[in-house]
N, C-alpha and C positions, 0 to 999 in steps of 0.2 A: 622524408624523415621517418625512421622506424620508431614508433611510439613504444611498442613492447613486442619483443620477438618470441615470447613464450606462447605456446599453443594452449588454449583453454577449451575444455569440453563444453558442448551446448548444455542448456538447462534441461533438467528433468521436467516432464509434463505429467502431472498426476491428477486424475479425475477427482474433483472435490465440489462440495456445495457449501456456500456461506449462508448460515441461517441465524435468525433471531429466535430465541426461545425465552419467553417471559421477559425479564429485564436484562438478559445476557445475550451475547451472540458469539458464534465460534465457527470454526472450519470443521465440516463433517466429511468423513471418509467411509466408503465401503471397504472393509478389511482387505478384500481380494484385489482392490485397485491400488493398494500400496505396493511399492517395490518389495520383492520377496524378502529381503533382509529385514524390512520393517513390519512384516506381517506377524512377527513374534516379538514379545516384550524384550527390551534390552537397549543397548546403547545406540544401535542403528535407528531404531524407532524414535528414541528420544531426540537424537540429533536431527532427524528429519522434521519432527514437529517443531522443535526450536527454530529451525531455519524458516519453516513455513510462517510461523507467527512473527519472526523477526527478533528473536532473543538469543543470547543475552544482549541487551542494548544499554550501554553505560549512559546514554543520553536519556533513557527512560521514555522514548517515544515510539519505538517499534516501527520506525519509518520504512525500513527495508523489509517489511513483512505484512501479514494480514492482521496482526494484533492492533488493538486500539489503545494500548498503554494504560489500561485499567484492569483490575482483577475480573471485571465483568466481561471484558472483551479479549482476554488473553487465554482462550480456551480452545480445546480440540476434542473431537468425538470420533470414535471408531465404532461402527455398527457392522454386525455380521450375522449370518445364519446361526441358529442355535441348535444344540443337541439336548437342551433342557426340556423335559416333558412339560406340556401345557404352557409353553412360551413360544413366542414368534421370533424374537431376535435377541442377540446379546448386545449390550451397550457398555462401552468402556470410555471413561472420561479422563482427560489429561489436562490439569491446570498448569499452564506454562508460566514460569517465573518471567518477569519482565527484565530484570537486570542481572539475573544469575543463570548459569547454564544447567538448569534442571527442570524436569517435568514432574509434578506431584501427582501420584496415582492413588493417594491415600483416601480419597472420598469421592462423592458424587456431586454433580451440579443439578440441583432441583429445577432450576429455570430451564436449562437446556433439555431436561427430561421431557418437557412439553413438546420439543421439536423432534424427538427421536421417533415417535410413532409416524409422524408425517414423512420424515426422511425414509423410514423403512418401507412405507407403502410406495412412495414415489420411486424408490430404488429397486422395487420388485422383490424385496426380501420377505414380504408377507404373502402367505398363500392366498391366491385370488378368491378361493372359496370363503374366506373369512372377511372379505371386503364387500360391503353392500354397495349397490349402485348409488343409492341415496340413503341417508341416515347417519348412523354413528358406527365407525369401525372400532372395535375393541382390540387394541394392540397390547399384547402381553410381553413385557420387556424384562429381561434378566439384567439387572444392574451388576456388572461383573466386578466393579471396584469393591463393593461391599457385600455382594452375594445376596441381593434382595430383589423382590418383584415389584415392578411399577406397572400400573395399568393406565394407558393413555386412551382417552375417548376422543377419537379424531372424526370431525364432521366430514361427510362425503357428499358431493353433488355431481350427478351425472358421471359417476365413476372416477372423479378426481377429488383430491384433497381440497376441502373448502378452506381457504386461507383468509379471505376477506369477510368482514362482518362488523357488528356494532359493539362488540365487547371492549370495554375500556379498562385498561390496567394501569394503575398509577406507577409511574416510572417509565412508561412507554408512551411516546407522543401520539401515535395514531391508533385508532381502533382496528380490531381484527376479529377473526372467528374465535370463539371460546373453545378451549381445550381443557376438559376436566382431567386432572392427574391424581391418581390414587397411589399412595405409597403403602404397600402391604407389610405389616409387621416391621415397622421402620427402625426398631432398635437394632443397631448394626452389629452388636456383639463384640465390639472392640473393647479393649481394656482388660486389665488383669487384676484390678483391685478387689473384685468380687467375682466369685465363680458361680454365684447363685442369682445375681441380678445384673443383667446386661443393660437394662434401661438406665439404671443409676449405678455406675460402675463402682462407686465407693460404698454402696448400700445405703446411702443417706439421701434424703430429699434436699437437705441443706447442710453444707459443710462449712467449717471454719478453714478457709484457705490461707495457709501461712506463706507470706512473701517477705522479702527484706523490707525493713522500715524505710529504707530509701525509696521504695516503690510506693508504699501506702503507709500512712501514719498509723502507728500501732502494730504494724507487721502482720495483720490478718484482716480478712473481710469475708462476709457471708457469700456463699456461692452455691448455686444449684448446677451440678454437672450431670449432663444427660447424653446418652447415645441414642438419638432418634433422628433419622434423616442424615445427620452429620453430628459428630461429637461436638458439643457446645457447652461453654462455660457461661452461665448467667450470673451477673452481679447486679446489685442495686445501684442505680445512677447516682443517688445522693451520697453513697459511700465513697465515690471517687470524684465528687465535686461537680456533678452534672445534674441536669433537670430531666433528661430524657427527651427533650425537644430539640436537641442540637441538629444542625445541618453539617454537611461535609467540611466546610471551611473552618468550623469551630474546632475541629479535631485534626484534620489532615494538614493544617498549617502549623500545628503545635508539635514540635519534635519531642518535647518532654512528655506530652500526653501519649503519643504513639509508642514511645519507649515504655511507658507505664503499662499500657495495654498489652504490649508484646511480652513483658515480664509476667504479667498475670496469666497470659495464655501459656507461657512456657511452664510455670509452676503448676498450673491447672492440668496441663498435659501429663506431667509426672504423676500428679495425684490420681488422674484417671487411669493410669497404667498404659498410656499410649506411647510414652517414651520413658527411658530409665534415668536420663539426666537432662537438665534444662538446655545443655549445649546442643542437644539433638533437635530442638525446636526449629532451628534455622533451616534445616533440611526437610522440614515438614510444615511448610507455610500454609498449606490448604486446610489442614486440620490440626487441632480443634479450632473452632471459631470462639470468639469471645464477644459477648453482647451485654448491654446494660438495659435494665428495665425500670419503668417508673409508672406511677398511677396516671390516669388520663389528665391531660392539660391542653388548653388551647395553644395552637401554634400555626405558623405559616410554613407550608411546604416549600421545597426547592422550586416548584413551578408557580409559586405565589398563590397556591390554593389554600384557603382557610380551613383548617381542621379544628373542629370544636371538640372539647372534652367529651361532650355528650354523644359524639359520633363513634368513639372508640372505647374499648375496654381497658387498654393500657398502651403505653408507648414503648417501643423497642428500637434500639440502635445497635447495629452489629458491624464488626470489623472483618474484612476479608483481605488476605494477603497483605496485612499490615496497614490497611487504610479503612476509614469508615465507608461503608457501602452506600451507594447513592440511593438505594431503595432497600430491598431485603433479599438475601439469597434464598432460593426456593427450599434448599435443604434446611437452612436455619429456620425458615417458616414452619417446616415440619417439626423441628425441635421445639419451637414456640408453642405450636398446637398441642404437642404431646405433654410438655411441661405444664401448660395451662390446664390440661385435663386431669392432672394429679393434684388433689388438694394438699396444700402445704408447701409447694415449691415457691421459689421467689417469683416466678412468672405468674403462678396461680394467685398468689397474695397480691401482686401488683394489679391484677385484674379484678380484685375484690374477693377472692377466695371462693370456696364452695365447689360444687360439682359443675363441670362445664364440658360440653361436647364441641364447642367452637368458640373462637375469639376473633374480634375485629381489632387489629392493632395498628397503631400509627407508626410510620417510618419516615425517613427524610423526604420521600417523594409523594407520600399520601397515606393510604390505608390498604390493608389486605385482610381478608377473612380466611381463616384456616380452620378446618375441622379435624377432630381426632376422637377415636373411640378407645378409652382406657378402662381397665378393670384391675381389681386387686384380688389375688388368689393366694391364700396362705401367707399373707403379709408381703407378697411380691407384686409390684405393679407391672402390667404389660400394656402395650398399645397395639391393637390389632390393625388399625388403619388410620392414615392421615390423608386429607384430601384438600385440594385447592384448585381454583380455576386460573389458567394462564392462557396465553395465546402464542402462536408461532407462525413464521412464514419464511419462505426461501427469499434471500436477498440477491443471490447470484449463484449460478451454477455453470460448471465448465471444467477448467483445469487450473490448478495452482502450479506455479513453476518455482523450482529452486535449483541452485547450481549443482551440477552432476557430481562434483567432487566434495559435496557437503559432508562434514563429519569425518 
């Protein structure tokens, strides 16, 4: 019996590395290992990455791909040699939609940034003269999505990247080696509301964000909108009926709540000058983020870890790709640190106000400390650096396969 007489091409075999970085994981590629058509931005590249991850998947599972059906695990990274002075590699991040056929290139992934240095060294993209046999390799990364510099401090042992260790990161089950990541001048310059202040694109530390009354009673709420790490809209938890101690199920199982946060995100994106109409937000799911903040309070994390109010400066919950994140996006943590360092923002006020160069905040999986250096010159705030410790390791390396007639 002839089951199917049509001839099909064999699958493409593409070198790839599956890595965890911080509380995310994704598929990493050396640019030159991609098929020629996918080595440049465009539909061929997007189609390839969608198929690798297993999107779009109407079932929402990404069963036929490498994705894990969450915003934290539907990610791709392309690393290449750089022509930028005083940098070692270029890093491009693609956030793959789970149920829709598009890849969002509008922002960075701070968690996977922690894995880029390790991947670059292991892939031979960093000059050997810059890699110590033992000690810390300083990898200078050009983040191509937002045009910013990231410095990864990668531990080395006997000429190899040290991945194992005793550093514990809430949101990651097992300990690993600590990787310090520094985000230099993290204000990403996006937005057109202000030509003089990229950190706060509206020019204000706190805005009255106008939304339909069907979204929020009264039709407006206080918001701090900042471009640092990733464009982020911060609101007060109590203004939308929350305490700031919520875990994923409290919001992700609530269709009405998710619709409210998406509407806030869309109207905030217009206010920040990232889009011109709220209808455009659907095609820009990765940015901006929306997060809500609250003063410290006792709560139990998703791993049943008891977090005491005395252990944290504030609580923050953030949504990514339409769902409450299980921990905290690395780029959003940069935004938290930057906003906390500027007296008078909602984040700073939730943390108790005043001058701060670091905050330890609570998130659904536990706590995270992030530092930031901010200064005010001629009435304009700037952030010169934000930093945090993450960990990263290779989960699998070899080849990923996709049908040759993909896209």
